[in-house]
NULOPA-716992 format. One record per residue (C-alpha): residue in three letters; x, y, z. Coordinates in steps of 0.1 Angstrom, whole numbers, plus 2048, in hexadecimal, padded with zeros to 3 digits. Layout:
REM residues N
resn / east / north / up
ALA / X / Y / Z
...
//
This chain:
REM residues 737
resn / east / north / up
MET / 64E / 885 / 628
VAL / 64E / 85F / 625
ALA / 654 / 862 / 5FF
ALA / 672 / 879 / 605
GLY / 681 / 860 / 61D
LEU / 67E / 844 / 604
LEU / 68D / 85A / 5E9
ALA / 6AB / 862 / 600
LEU / 6B1 / 83D / 607
GLY / 6B0 / 835 / 5E2
VAL / 6CA / 850 / 5DA
ALA / 6E1 / 845 / 5F6
GLY / 6E0 / 821 / 5E9
PHE / 6E9 / 82D / 5C6
LEU / 706 / 842 / 5D3
ILE / 714 / 826 / 5E9
ASP / 713 / 80E / 5CC
ALA / 727 / 828 / 5B8
PHE / 742 / 82A / 5D3
GLY / 74D / 806 / 5CA
LEU / 74A / 7F8 / 5ED
PRO / 751 / 7D2 / 5F2
ASP / 734 / 7BA / 5EA
ASP / 72F / 7AD / 60D
VAL / 72B / 7D1 / 61A
LEU / 713 / 7D9 / 5FD
ALA / 6FE / 7BA / 606
LEU / 6FC / 7C4 / 62A
LEU / 6F1 / 7E7 / 621
ASP / 6D8 / 7DA / 608
GLN / 6C8 / 7C4 / 622
ARG / 6C5 / 7E1 / 63B
ALA / 6B7 / 7F7 / 61F
SER / 69C / 7DD / 618
VAL / 692 / 7DA / 63C
ILE / 691 / 800 / 63E
SER / 67C / 802 / 61E
MET / 663 / 7E8 / 62C
VAL / 65F / 7FB / 64D
VAL / 65B / 81C / 63B
GLY / 642 / 80C / 624
LEU / 62D / 7FF / 641
ILE / 62F / 821 / 651
GLY / 623 / 831 / 630
LEU / 606 / 818 / 62E
ILE / 5FC / 820 / 652
VAL / 5FE / 845 / 64B
GLN / 5EA / 840 / 62B
VAL / 5CF / 82B / 63B
ARG / 5CB / 83F / 65A
PRO / 5DA / 862 / 656
PRO / 5E2 / 877 / 675
GLY / 5C5 / 889 / 683
ARG / 5A9 / 874 / 672
ALA / 590 / 85D / 685
PRO / 592 / 836 / 67F
GLU / 57E / 828 / 662
PRO / 55B / 819 / 66B
PRO / 55A / 7F3 / 66B
LEU / 555 / 7E1 / 64A
ARG / 530 / 7DA / 641
VAL / 528 / 7C2 / 625
VAL / 504 / 7B4 / 620
GLU / 4FA / 79F / 602
LEU / 4D7 / 790 / 603
PRO / 4C3 / 785 / 5E4
ARG / 4A4 / 799 / 5ED
PRO / 492 / 7AA / 60A
PRO / 480 / 792 / 621
ALA / 45C / 78C / 61A
ARG / 443 / 7A3 / 62B
HIS / 42B / 786 / 631
PHE / 43E / 76F / 649
ILE / 425 / 75B / 65D
GLY / 427 / 73B / 671
ARG / 44D / 739 / 674
ASP / 453 / 74D / 694
HIS / 45C / 72E / 6A7
ALA / 475 / 723 / 68C
LEU / 484 / 746 / 68B
ARG / 489 / 746 / 6B1
GLN / 497 / 723 / 6AF
LEU / 4B0 / 72D / 695
THR / 4BA / 74D / 6A8
ALA / 4C1 / 739 / 6C7
ALA / 4D5 / 720 / 6B3
MET / 4EB / 73A / 6A3
ARG / 4F5 / 74B / 6C3
GLY / 519 / 749 / 6CF
GLU / 53C / 752 / 6C3
ALA / 551 / 734 / 6CA
GLY / 55B / 723 / 6AA
VAL / 546 / 721 / 68B
ILE / 521 / 71E / 692
SER / 510 / 70D / 675
HIS / 4EB / 704 / 671
ALA / 4D7 / 6F3 / 655
ILE / 4B2 / 6FB / 64D
CYS / 4A5 / 6DC / 63B
GLY / 484 / 6D2 / 62B
LEU / 470 / 6CF / 60C
GLY / 474 / 6E8 / 5F0
GLY / 45B / 704 / 5F4
VAL / 458 / 6FF / 61A
GLY / 469 / 721 / 621
LYS / 48D / 718 / 62A
SER / 49D / 735 / 616
GLU / 483 / 74E / 624
LEU / 48B / 744 / 647
ALA / 4B0 / 749 / 641
LEU / 4A8 / 76B / 631
GLN / 493 / 776 / 64E
TYR / 4AE / 76C / 667
ALA / 4C9 / 77F / 653
HIS / 4B4 / 79E / 650
ALA / 4AA / 79D / 675
HIS / 4CE / 79A / 680
ARG / 4E0 / 7AF / 666
ASP / 4ED / 7C7 / 681
ASP / 4FE / 7A9 / 693
TYR / 516 / 7A3 / 676
GLU / 52F / 7B8 / 662
LEU / 52B / 7A0 / 645
ILE / 50C / 78C / 638
TRP / 511 / 77A / 618
TRP / 4F7 / 764 / 605
ILE / 505 / 748 / 5EE
PRO / 4F0 / 732 / 5D8
ALA / 4FF / 710 / 5DE
GLU / 4EF / 6F5 / 5C9
ASN / 511 / 6E8 / 5BF
ALA / 536 / 6ED / 5C7
SER / 53B / 704 / 5AA
GLN / 521 / 71C / 5B8
VAL / 530 / 71B / 5DA
ARG / 553 / 724 / 5CC
SER / 544 / 73F / 5B6
GLY / 531 / 74E / 5D3
LEU / 54F / 74F / 5EA
ALA / 564 / 75E / 5CE
GLU / 54A / 77A / 5CA
LEU / 54D / 77F / 5EF
GLY / 573 / 782 / 5EC
ARG / 570 / 79C / 5D0
ALA / 556 / 7B0 / 5E3
LEU / 56C / 7B0 / 602
ALA / 58B / 7BA / 5EF
ALA / 579 / 7D6 / 5DD
ALA / 56A / 7E3 / 5FE
VAL / 58C / 7E3 / 610
THR / 59E / 7F3 / 5F3
SER / 584 / 80E / 5EE
ARG / 584 / 817 / 612
GLY / 5A9 / 819 / 612
GLN / 5AA / 830 / 5F4
ASP / 58C / 846 / 5FD
GLY / 577 / 833 / 5E3
THR / 58A / 842 / 5C6
ALA / 59F / 823 / 5BB
SER / 595 / 80A / 5A1
VAL / 59F / 7E6 / 5A9
ALA / 5A2 / 7CA / 590
PRO / 58C / 7AD / 599
LEU / 59E / 78F / 5A9
ALA / 5A0 / 76D / 598
GLU / 588 / 754 / 5A7
GLN / 5A2 / 740 / 5BA
ASP / 5B2 / 760 / 5C8
ALA / 590 / 76E / 5D1
LEU / 586 / 74E / 5E2
ALA / 5A6 / 74E / 5F6
TYR / 5A1 / 772 / 5FF
ALA / 57E / 76B / 60C
LEU / 589 / 74E / 622
ALA / 5A6 / 762 / 62F
TRP / 58F / 77F / 638
LEU / 575 / 767 / 649
GLY / 591 / 755 / 65B
GLY / 59C / 775 / 66D
ARG / 579 / 781 / 678
ARG / 55B / 773 / 68A
ARG / 53D / 78B / 684
TRP / 533 / 77D / 663
LEU / 516 / 768 / 655
LEU / 518 / 752 / 636
ILE / 4F7 / 744 / 628
PHE / 4FA / 726 / 610
ASP / 4D9 / 722 / 600
ASN / 4CB / 701 / 5F2
VAL / 4E9 / 6EB / 5F9
GLU / 4E6 / 6CA / 5E6
ASP / 504 / 6B8 / 5F4
PRO / 50C / 6BF / 619
HIS / 530 / 6B2 / 615
GLU / 538 / 6CD / 5FB
LEU / 53A / 6E6 / 618
ASP / 551 / 6D1 / 62E
PRO / 572 / 6DF / 620
LEU / 566 / 702 / 626
LEU / 559 / 6FD / 649
GLY / 579 / 6EB / 651
ARG / 58E / 70A / 649
LEU / 57A / 723 / 65E
GLU / 57E / 728 / 683
ARG / 563 / 742 / 68C
GLY / 543 / 751 / 67E
HIS / 520 / 745 / 675
VAL / 515 / 72F / 658
LEU / 4F0 / 72A / 64F
ILE / 4E6 / 70F / 635
THR / 4C6 / 707 / 624
SER / 4C1 / 6E5 / 614
ARG / 4A7 / 6CC / 608
ARG / 4BC / 6B0 / 615
PRO / 4B5 / 6A7 / 63A
THR / 4D3 / 690 / 63E
GLY / 4F8 / 694 / 63D
TRP / 4FC / 6B1 / 655
ASP / 511 / 6A0 / 670
ALA / 52D / 6B9 / 66C
ILE / 518 / 6D8 / 675
SER / 50B / 6E6 / 696
GLY / 4E6 / 6DF / 691
GLN / 4C8 / 6DB / 67A
ILE / 4A4 / 6E7 / 677
LEU / 48B / 6D1 / 664
LEU / 472 / 6EA / 657
PRO / 44F / 6DC / 653
GLU / 431 / 6E9 / 640
LEU / 41E / 706 / 650
PRO / 404 / 6FD / 66B
PRO / 3E1 / 6FF / 65C
GLN / 3D6 / 71F / 66F
GLU / 3F6 / 732 / 665
ALA / 3F2 / 726 / 641
VAL / 3CF / 735 / 640
ALA / 3DC / 755 / 651
LEU / 3F7 / 758 / 636
LEU / 3DE / 755 / 61A
ALA / 3C7 / 76E / 629
ASP / 3E4 / 786 / 62E
LEU / 3F0 / 782 / 60A
ILE / 3CD / 786 / 5FA
GLY / 3C4 / 7A3 / 610
PRO / 3A1 / 7B3 / 614
PRO / 385 / 7AB / 60F
ALA / 38C / 78C / 623
PRO / 381 / 76C / 610
GLU / 36D / 752 / 622
ARG / 382 / 73F / 63B
ALA / 374 / 71E / 62F
HIS / 382 / 724 / 60C
LEU / 3A3 / 72F / 61A
LYS / 3A6 / 70F / 62F
SER / 39D / 6F9 / 612
LEU / 3B7 / 70B / 5FB
ALA / 3D2 / 709 / 616
ASP / 3CB / 6E4 / 619
GLU / 3CC / 6DE / 5F4
LEU / 3ED / 6EF / 5F2
GLY / 3FB / 6D9 / 60E
PHE / 402 / 6F7 / 625
LEU / 422 / 6FD / 611
PRO / 42D / 722 / 614
LEU / 439 / 727 / 5F0
ALA / 419 / 719 / 5E2
LEU / 405 / 72F / 5FA
VAL / 418 / 74E / 5F0
GLN / 414 / 746 / 5CB
ALA / 3EE / 740 / 5CF
GLY / 3E9 / 75E / 5E5
GLY / 3FC / 775 / 5CD
TYR / 3EA / 768 / 5AF
ILE / 3C8 / 76D / 5BF
ALA / 3D1 / 790 / 5CC
GLU / 3DF / 79C / 5AB
THR / 3C6 / 78D / 593
PRO / 3A7 / 7A3 / 58E
GLY / 387 / 792 / 598
MET / 399 / 772 / 5A5
THR / 38B / 762 / 5C4
VAL / 396 / 746 / 5DA
ALA / 37A / 730 / 5CD
ASP / 384 / 739 / 5A9
TYR / 3A8 / 730 / 5AF
ARG / 39E / 70E / 5BF
ARG / 389 / 706 / 5A0
LEU / 3A6 / 70E / 589
LEU / 3BD / 6F9 / 59F
ALA / 3A6 / 6DB / 59B
ALA / 39F / 6E1 / 576
VAL / 3C2 / 6EA / 569
PRO / 3DB / 6E2 / 585
GLY / 3F9 / 6E3 / 56E
ARG / 3F2 / 706 / 563
MET / 3EB / 713 / 586
TYR / 40A / 703 / 596
ALA / 41F / 715 / 57B
ALA / 40C / 737 / 57D
SER / 41E / 755 / 58B
PRO / 40B / 772 / 599
PRO / 403 / 78B / 57D
GLY / 41F / 7A4 / 579
GLN / 439 / 790 / 58D
SER / 45C / 793 / 57E
GLN / 472 / 775 / 577
ALA / 487 / 77F / 595
GLY / 469 / 778 / 5AC
PRO / 464 / 759 / 5C1
PRO / 463 / 739 / 5AC
VAL / 441 / 729 / 5A5
ILE / 439 / 708 / 5B5
ALA / 43B / 6F5 / 594
ARG / 460 / 6FF / 590
VAL / 46B / 6FC / 5B4
TRP / 474 / 6D7 / 5B2
GLN / 481 / 6D7 / 58F
VAL / 4A6 / 6DC / 599
THR / 4A3 / 6BF / 5B2
ARG / 493 / 6A9 / 598
HIS / 4AD / 6B0 / 57E
THR / 4C8 / 6A8 / 598
LEU / 4B7 / 688 / 5A1
ALA / 4B2 / 67E / 57D
ALA / 4D7 / 682 / 576
ARG / 4E0 / 66D / 594
ASP / 4C5 / 652 / 591
PRO / 4AB / 653 / 575
LEU / 495 / 63A / 588
THR / 48E / 655 / 5A3
VAL / 47B / 66B / 58B
GLU / 467 / 64D / 57F
LEU / 45F / 644 / 5A3
LEU / 452 / 667 / 5AA
GLY / 43A / 663 / 58D
LEU / 42F / 641 / 59A
LEU / 429 / 650 / 5BD
ALA / 414 / 66B / 5AD
CYS / 3FD / 650 / 59F
TYR / 3F5 / 643 / 5C2
ALA / 3E0 / 657 / 5DC
PRO / 3F1 / 674 / 5ED
THR / 3F4 / 661 / 60E
ASP / 410 / 64B / 61D
LEU / 416 / 62C / 607
PRO / 425 / 60B / 613
MET / 446 / 609 / 601
SER / 43F / 5E6 / 5F4
ALA / 427 / 5F6 / 5DB
LEU / 446 / 605 / 5C9
GLY / 457 / 5E3 / 5C4
THR / 470 / 5D0 / 5D8
SER / 490 / 5D3 / 5C4
VAL / 4B0 / 5E2 / 5D2
GLU / 4B0 / 5FD / 5B7
VAL / 48E / 609 / 5C2
ALA / 499 / 60A / 5E7
GLU / 4B8 / 61E / 5DD
SER / 4A3 / 636 / 5C8
VAL / 48A / 63B / 5E5
ALA / 4A7 / 643 / 5FC
LEU / 4B4 / 65C / 5E4
LEU / 492 / 66D / 5E0
ALA / 490 / 66F / 606
SER / 4B2 / 67E / 609
TYR / 4A6 / 69B / 5F3
SER / 485 / 69F / 607
MET / 470 / 697 / 5E9
ILE / 461 / 67A / 5FD
THR / 462 / 670 / 622
LEU / 469 / 64D / 62F
ILE / 453 / 643 / 64D
ARG / 454 / 624 / 663
PRO / 434 / 620 / 677
GLU / 434 / 618 / 69B
GLN / 435 / 5F3 / 6A3
SER / 415 / 5E7 / 6B3
ARG / 420 / 5C3 / 6B7
PRO / 43B / 5AD / 6A8
GLY / 433 / 5A2 / 684
ASP / 419 / 5BD / 67E
ALA / 416 / 5C4 / 659
SER / 416 / 5E9 / 661
GLN / 43C / 5E7 / 664
HIS / 441 / 5EB / 63F
PRO / 453 / 60C / 638
LEU / 43C / 628 / 62B
VAL / 444 / 641 / 610
GLY / 434 / 663 / 614
MET / 432 / 67F / 5FA
HIS / 426 / 6A3 / 601
ARG / 404 / 6A6 / 5F1
LEU / 40F / 6C5 / 5DD
VAL / 42E / 6B3 / 5CF
HIS / 416 / 697 / 5C6
ALA / 3FE / 6AE / 5B5
VAL / 419 / 6C1 / 5A1
ILE / 42A / 6A1 / 595
ARG / 409 / 692 / 58B
ALA / 3FF / 6B1 / 578
GLU / 41F / 6B0 / 564
LEU / 41A / 68C / 558
THR / 40D / 688 / 535
ASP / 3EE / 673 / 531
GLU / 401 / 657 / 521
HIS / 41C / 657 / 53C
ARG / 402 / 659 / 558
HIS / 3EF / 63B / 549
THR / 40E / 626 / 547
LEU / 419 / 62F / 56A
ARG / 3F6 / 628 / 578
GLU / 3F6 / 605 / 568
ARG / 417 / 5FF / 578
ALA / 40A / 60B / 59A
ALA / 3EC / 5F5 / 597
TRP / 401 / 5D6 / 590
LEU / 419 / 5DE / 5AD
LEU / 3FC / 5E6 / 5C5
GLU / 3EA / 5C5 / 5BF
ALA / 40B / 5B2 / 5C3
ALA / 411 / 5C4 / 5E5
LEU / 3EF / 5BD / 5F4
PRO / 3F0 / 5A2 / 60F
ALA / 3E1 / 581 / 603
ASP / 3C7 / 57D / 61F
PRO / 3B3 / 59D / 625
GLU / 39F / 58C / 641
ASN / 3BE / 585 / 656
ILE / 3C1 / 59F / 671
GLY / 3E7 / 59F / 66D
SER / 3E3 / 5AF / 64B
TRP / 3CA / 5CA / 655
SER / 3E2 / 5E6 / 65E
LEU / 3F3 / 5E2 / 63C
TYR / 3D1 / 5E1 / 62A
ALA / 3C7 / 601 / 63C
ARG / 3E6 / 612 / 62E
PHE / 3DF / 605 / 60B
LEU / 3BA / 60E / 60B
PRO / 3BC / 632 / 5FC
HIS / 3D4 / 626 / 5E2
VAL / 3BD / 609 / 5D8
ARG / 3A1 / 622 / 5D3
THR / 3B7 / 639 / 5BE
VAL / 3CA / 620 / 5A9
LEU / 3B5 / 601 / 5A4
ALA / 395 / 5FD / 590
PRO / 376 / 5F5 / 5A4
ASP / 373 / 5D2 / 594
SER / 398 / 5C9 / 59A
ALA / 3A3 / 5AC / 5AF
GLY / 3B6 / 5C4 / 5C6
THR / 396 / 5D8 / 5CD
LEU / 384 / 5B7 / 5D5
GLN / 39F / 5AF / 5EF
ALA / 39B / 5D2 / 5FE
ILE / 376 / 5CD / 601
ARG / 37B / 5AC / 613
TYR / 393 / 5BE / 62B
LEU / 379 / 5DA / 631
ALA / 35E / 5C0 / 639
ALA / 374 / 5AB / 64F
SER / 381 / 5C9 / 663
GLY / 35E / 5D7 / 669
ASP / 35C / 5F4 / 651
LEU / 33D / 5E7 / 641
ARG / 32F / 608 / 633
THR / 34F / 60E / 61F
ALA / 34F / 5E9 / 614
HIS / 32B / 5EE / 608
THR / 334 / 60E / 5F5
TRP / 352 / 5FE / 5E4
GLN / 33E / 5DF / 5DB
ARG / 323 / 5F4 / 5CB
ASP / 33D / 604 / 5B5
ARG / 34B / 5E2 / 5AD
HIS / 329 / 5D4 / 5A3
THR / 323 / 5F3 / 58D
ALA / 344 / 5EE / 57B
LEU / 33E / 5C9 / 576
HIS / 31A / 5CF / 56A
ALA / 327 / 5E8 / 550
ALA / 343 / 5D1 / 545
LEU / 333 / 5AF / 546
GLY / 30D / 5B4 / 545
PRO / 2F3 / 5AE / 560
GLU / 2F2 / 588 / 55E
HIS / 316 / 57F / 55C
PRO / 321 / 569 / 579
GLY / 33A / 582 / 585
THR / 320 / 59E / 586
LEU / 308 / 587 / 599
ALA / 323 / 57E / 5B2
ALA / 32A / 5A3 / 5B7
ARG / 304 / 5A9 / 5BC
HIS / 303 / 58E / 5D6
ASP / 320 / 59E / 5E9
LEU / 310 / 5C1 / 5E6
ALA / 2F0 / 5B4 / 5F7
ARG / 304 / 5A3 / 612
TYR / 318 / 5C3 / 61A
ARG / 2F8 / 5D8 / 61A
GLY / 2EA / 5C1 / 635
ARG / 30A / 5C1 / 649
ALA / 30B / 5E7 / 647
GLY / 2EA / 5E8 / 659
ASP / 2CD / 5E4 / 640
ALA / 2C2 / 5C0 / 645
GLY / 2A0 / 5C6 / 635
ALA / 2B0 / 5D3 / 615
ALA / 2C8 / 5B6 / 614
ARG / 2AC / 59D / 618
ASP / 299 / 5AD / 5FB
GLU / 2B8 / 5AE / 5E4
PHE / 2BF / 589 / 5EA
ALA / 29B / 581 / 5E3
ALA / 29D / 593 / 5C2
LEU / 2BF / 583 / 5B9
LEU / 2B5 / 55F / 5C0
PRO / 29E / 558 / 5A2
LEU / 2B7 / 568 / 58B
GLN / 2D2 / 552 / 597
GLU / 2BC / 533 / 596
ARG / 2B4 / 53A / 572
ILE / 2D8 / 53F / 568
HIS / 2EA / 525 / 57E
GLY / 2CF / 50C / 587
PRO / 2BE / 506 / 5A9
ASP / 2DB / 4F1 / 5B7
HIS / 2F8 / 506 / 5AE
PRO / 30E / 50F / 5CC
ARG / 30A / 534 / 5C5
VAL / 2E4 / 530 / 5C5
LEU / 2E6 / 51D / 5E6
ALA / 2FC / 539 / 5F4
THR / 2E1 / 553 / 5EA
ARG / 2C6 / 53E / 5FB
HIS / 2DB / 53C / 61A
ALA / 2E0 / 562 / 61A
HIS / 2BB / 568 / 615
ALA / 2B2 / 553 / 633
LEU / 2CD / 565 / 648
TRP / 2C1 / 588 / 640
THR / 29D / 57E / 644
GLY / 2A6 / 576 / 668
GLN / 2BB / 595 / 66C
ALA / 29E / 5AA / 660
GLY / 289 / 59D / 67D
ASP / 27A / 57B / 673
PRO / 28F / 560 / 684
ALA / 274 / 545 / 67E
ALA / 275 / 54B / 658
ALA / 29B / 54A / 65A
ARG / 299 / 529 / 66C
ASP / 281 / 51A / 653
GLY / 295 / 526 / 635
THR / 2B6 / 518 / 643
ALA / 2A5 / 4F7 / 64C
ALA / 299 / 4F4 / 627
LEU / 2BB / 4FC / 61A
LEU / 2CE / 4E3 / 630
PRO / 2C4 / 4C2 / 61E
ILE / 2CC / 4D2 / 5FC
ARG / 2EF / 4DB / 607
GLU / 2F4 / 4B9 / 615
ARG / 2EA / 4A9 / 5F4
VAL / 2FD / 4C1 / 5DE
LEU / 31C / 4C8 / 5F2
GLY / 31E / 4AC / 60C
ALA / 315 / 4AA / 631
GLU / 338 / 4B6 / 63C
HIS / 33E / 4D2 / 623
PRO / 346 / 4F3 / 634
ASP / 328 / 504 / 625
THR / 311 / 4E8 / 631
LEU / 320 / 4EB / 654
GLY / 31A / 511 / 652
THR / 2F5 / 50A / 64A
ARG / 2F2 / 4F3 / 668
HIS / 302 / 50E / 67D
ASP / 2E9 / 528 / 672
LEU / 2CC / 510 / 677
ALA / 2D6 / 50C / 69B
TYR / 2D9 / 531 / 69F
TRP / 2B7 / 53A / 690
THR / 2A7 / 51E / 6A4
GLY / 2B3 / 52F / 6C4
GLN / 2A9 / 551 / 6B8
ALA / 286 / 544 / 6AF
GLY / 281 / 53A / 6D3
ASP / 290 / 517 / 6D9
PRO / 2B3 / 51C / 6E8
ALA / 2B4 / 4F9 / 6F6
ALA / 2B0 / 4E9 / 6D3
ALA / 2C9 / 502 / 6C5
ARG / 2E2 / 4F8 / 6E0
ASP / 2DE / 4D3 / 6D8
GLN / 2E3 / 4D9 / 6B3
LEU / 303 / 4EC / 6B9
LEU / 310 / 4D1 / 6D1
ALA / 30B / 4B8 / 6B4
LEU / 31B / 4CF / 69B
LEU / 33B / 4D9 / 6AE
PRO / 34D / 4B7 / 6AD
ILE / 348 / 4B5 / 687
SER / 354 / 4D9 / 682
GLU / 373 / 4D3 / 698
ARG / 37B / 4B3 / 684
VAL / 374 / 4C1 / 661
LEU / 37E / 4E6 / 665
GLY / 395 / 4E4 / 683
PRO / 38F / 4EF / 6A7
GLU / 39C / 512 / 6A1
HIS / 38A / 519 / 680
PRO / 376 / 53A / 681
GLN / 356 / 526 / 679
THR / 35D / 50E / 696
LEU / 364 / 52B / 6AD
GLY / 344 / 53B / 6A2
SER / 330 / 51C / 6AC
ARG / 341 / 51C / 6CE
HIS / 337 / 541 / 6D2
VAL / 312 / 53A / 6CB
LEU / 312 / 51C / 6E1
ALA / 320 / 530 / 6FE
VAL / 305 / 54A / 6F9
LEU / 2EA / 530 / 6F9
ILE / 2F7 / 521 / 719
GLY / 2F5 / 543 / 729
ARG / 2D2 / 549 / 71C
LEU / 2C7 / 527 / 72A
GLY / 2D0 / 533 / 74D
ASP / 2F5 / 52A / 752
ALA / 306 / 54B / 751
PRO / 326 / 53F / 764
ALA / 32B / 524 / 74A
ALA / 326 / 53D / 72D
ARG / 340 / 554 / 73E
ASP / 359 / 537 / 741
GLN / 354 / 52C / 71D
PHE / 35A / 550 / 710
THR / 379 / 553 / 726
ALA / 388 / 534 / 715
LEU / 37B / 53F / 6F3
ILE / 38C / 562 / 6F5
ARG / 3AE / 553 / 6FA
ILE / 3AB / 53F / 6DA
ARG / 39C / 55D / 6C7
GLU / 3B9 / 573 / 6D2
ARG / 3D3 / 55A / 6C8
VAL / 3C3 / 550 / 6A6
GLN / 3B3 / 570 / 69A
GLY / 3C3 / 58B / 6AF
PRO / 3B8 / 5A0 / 6CC
ASP / 3A8 / 5BB / 6B6
HIS / 394 / 5A4 / 69F
PRO / 36F / 5AB / 6A0
ALA / 368 / 587 / 6A9
THR / 37F / 58A / 6C7
LEU / 36F / 5AB / 6D2
ASN / 34C / 59A / 6CF
ALA / 358 / 57E / 6E6
ARG / 365 / 599 / 6FE
HIS / 343 / 5A9 / 6FD
GLU / 332 / 588 / 706
LEU / 34A / 580 / 721
ALA / 343 / 5A2 / 732
ARG / 31D / 59C / 72E
TRP / 31D / 579 / 73D
THR / 335 / 584 / 758
GLY / 31B / 59E / 762
GLU / 2FE / 585 / 75F
ALA / 312 / 56D / 775
GLY / 30F / 587 / 791
ASP / 32E / 59D / 78D
ALA / 320 / 5BE / 780
ALA / 340 / 5D2 / 789
SER / 356 / 5BA / 775
ALA / 33E / 5BD / 758
ARG / 340 / 5E2 / 75A
ASP / 366 / 5E2 / 75A
GLN / 368 / 5CA / 73D
PHE / 351 / 5DF / 728
ALA / 364 / 5FE / 732
ALA / 384 / 5EE / 725
LEU / 373 / 5E1 / 705
LEU / 363 / 602 / 6FA
PRO / 383 / 615 / 6F1
VAL / 390 / 5F7 / 6DE
ARG / 36F / 5F6 / 6CA
GLN / 373 / 61B / 6C3
ARG / 396 / 617 / 6B7
VAL / 391 / 5F8 / 6A2
GLN / 36E / 5FD / 694
GLY / 367 / 622 / 699
PRO / 351 / 636 / 6B1
ASP / 332 / 632 / 69C
HIS / 334 / 60D / 694
PRO / 315 / 5FA / 6A0
ASP / 32B / 5E3 / 6B6
THR / 33A / 602 / 6C6
LEU / 318 / 610 / 6CE
ILE / 30C / 5EF / 6DD
ALA / 32C / 5EE / 6F3
ARG / 325 / 612 / 6FE
ASP / 301 / 608 / 707
ALA / 30D / 5E9 / 71A
LEU / 326 / 5FE / 72E
ALA / 30A / 616 / 739
TYR / 2F4 / 5F8 / 742
TRP / 30E / 5E7 / 757
LYS / 319 / 607 / 768
ARG / 2F5 / 60B / 773
ARG / 2F3 / 5E7 / 77E
ALA / 313 / 5EA / 792
SER / 308 / 60A / 7A3
LEU / 2E5 / 5FC / 7AC
GLY / 2F0 / 5D9 / 7B5
ALA / 2D1 / 5CD / 7A3
SER / 2C8 / 5A9 / 79E
THR / 2CF / 598 / 77C
LEU / 2BA / 5A7 / 760
THR / 2C0 / 592 / 741
ASP / 2BD / 5A0 / 71D
ARG / 2BA / 5C4 / 728
ILE / 2D5 / 5CD / 70F
PRO / 2D8 / 5C4 / 6EA
PHE / 2E1 / 5A0 / 6E5
ARG / 301 / 59A / 6D1
ARG / 2FC / 586 / 6B1
GLN / 31F / 58A / 6A0
HIS / 327 / 565 / 6A0
ARG / 31E / 553 / 680
ARG / 328 / 551 / 65C
GLU / 312 / 568 / 648
GLU / 312 / 554 / 628
GLY / 315 / 530 / 61B
//
């Protein structure tokens, strides 16, 4: 009927034109005919789309996802709930970014959300979005799909529609999205957040979900989720679920999950490989991972197609290629970081140039590393240096991909940078927090006989980690012995330090015997009056006393003193150190009054030669205060330690072992002066500091714990003064000449 009407109008127009009517009349009739034609055309379209007597078409449904969601989805329930809550609402465009390291499961989380909420949307469309070209292409494909779906519905699925050009298809997609609200666009792996700004600015309603390795630059969107690695328990559960029965030993699963850094993609790759490789066990996989890491990081589960999930060795390749194109130094820095230990590294070990700082910032912007600023403990603390962190699996993969030659070159560079970054004075407490950060990297990068390792050993000894200091010194001596021979002066000096650290680590008898064996060898090589020989004699006397023979220590020190005075001079620091120890061992051998008098004569010389705040001078003041207390004047000892602590805290710091030793003595002599409750409280305050600074099993910590128990008992009983019922502190002297 509509066609007949159009035909009649056309014939009428033809006949009117034939009648030769005036032009202005013809124009008016032509305009009215056009309007009528348009109206009739619209009526025809309406009739064609929705014929009389037929029900309305069902709503449009378009879903385009790259694959089904993973069956094994463990440890992300909280993140999925968080994302679901964030995407609720209908006002405006709700956009959210899921950010994190490649392989952490960003795309899987987006896929799980889309699948769980597919009934909430009439359109879900997944767009790979590593660059602007992919974004345009993905939107154009959406436009073509929408045009095809609308046309096919309108023509009962029988029509064939020519594909739209990219620009037209993109415009169609944006027009369609602009008129609706129940749609979800997922932009996967966005490299540059600003590439989406023009799109988001043209939309008024709907939902946008973004995944990206870049954690910054998302100010224009509604919100952001930073996705971390899986918690350890969930990582183990995921591996067990993937491998299936029979369940492997949980200890092996925990170790494997830890070695893979709890990264979901690596766990899925390992679990699939173990499950699908006949005879493969978790223990076998771990052995292969240690022996041939490059091969295992690149190994897909047997039978997996190329369309399957990417293996861990390839997951960061796109990012690295992007970084290399923007700044080649970033890729070199990744290799350099892989030569250090897989723990946080002070940024100063990478160099201090502006170019390095810019490359580090770029790496952090792509989640390849993390930048960390530790909490400030006090102004000027060395721990305030920025730290660079790298996920242990990124570290392992990059290290495995380095050639032997490249790794050797980078390691030499890392060693040079690390030694340059180490603070100059490892015995200064202000540098200890930074040394603690550097320690694992020193062990990884530097040779045992390097200057940097020697500095680290000195830090370990000064900070109280004497067992580790002894272990590292043993390795240093072994390396020097192999490189220089047993009688080289450098080897003998390392042997001296090895004996000293063994004694300080708790084996005084072994230290005494080692110094006794070293002394004749040094006398033969250096001569009897060489300063190193005198230092060994001093140390032998010291550890003889520490092993339980203070009288022999006194006699040995007394015999050494005139030799040092003759060779070095009466006011040489080593000579003054010998006088200090002679006084100490005199007191320990049973004559505290003579020891007190010797120290009273020594102190003015030490203050003049070394300075009143020199550690050796403060050590003599410490011993003198103890002797005064032992001679019966506990209040005077208490007052001297009160004054001494203020100097120690200012000069050496509140956490220095010498300061803590002075606090111990102050608490002790406070109690001996008659105030057991105050002694108890002071030890109660000291003990957690000892535990934090020196560790719960350090001998000083154990002594503090015993002292606390003792003064608790004294305070509760109100007993009279009982001297020397707890271990006597002897941390006060120089331990070598």
